[in-house]
N, C-alpha and C positions, 0 to 999 in steps of 0.2 A: 214257552216256560218263563215263570215269572217269580222273582225272588226280591224281597224287601228287607231292609235293614236302616237303622238308625245311627246317624254320626253326628258330634259336634266338632267341627273342624276348627272353628274360631269360638271364642267366648261369646255368648249373647245370640248365636245362630244355630239353629239346630235342622238338620236336613233330614228327610226321608230319603232313601233310595230304592230304586226299583230296578231290578236287571231282568232284561228280556233278550231273547236271542231268536234269531229268524233263520231258517235253512236258506241254502242256496237257491233254491226253486222260486223263492219269492221274488218278484220283480222289484226293482228299486222304487220305481214309483208307487207300487203298492205298500211298501215298507214305509215310505216318506208320509203317505196319507194315513196311516195307523198311527204313526208317531205325532202328526199334527193333531189328529183327533184327542189323543191322550193329553196334549198339551193343551188344547183349547177347552177341553171338557174338564180335566182332571187337575189342571194347574202345574202339571210337570214341564220340565225343561230339561234340554239334552246337556248330559254331562260328559259322556265318552262313547264313542263307536270304535269297535274293533272288528276288522274282518280278518279271520283266521284263513291259514292256508287251505282249509277244506272248505271255505266259503261262506262259512256261518257267520252272520252278523251278530256281535254280541254289543247291546246297547244298554248303558246306565242312564237312567233319567233320575232327576232330583226335583224334589219341591220342599220349601220351607214348611217348618211346623210351627204355627202359631200358636202359642200358648195364651189361654185367657187369664189375664190378672183380676184376682178378686179385689173389689173396692169395697171398703168399711163404711 
């Protein structure tokens, strides 16, 4: 399950966020590999990881939004 939104926490920097959750059946090593793949190929970085009482890992990834500036 993945969910994306956009925020601007500071002026001049915009971030795109992606929320991903993994069931407790997923081994830690597999989750780490999947997150590394997203980081290397998608430009994502780890923002937050929460492990609930039910064992579900809720991960928030972020990446900078780079806006192209038009030159005249």
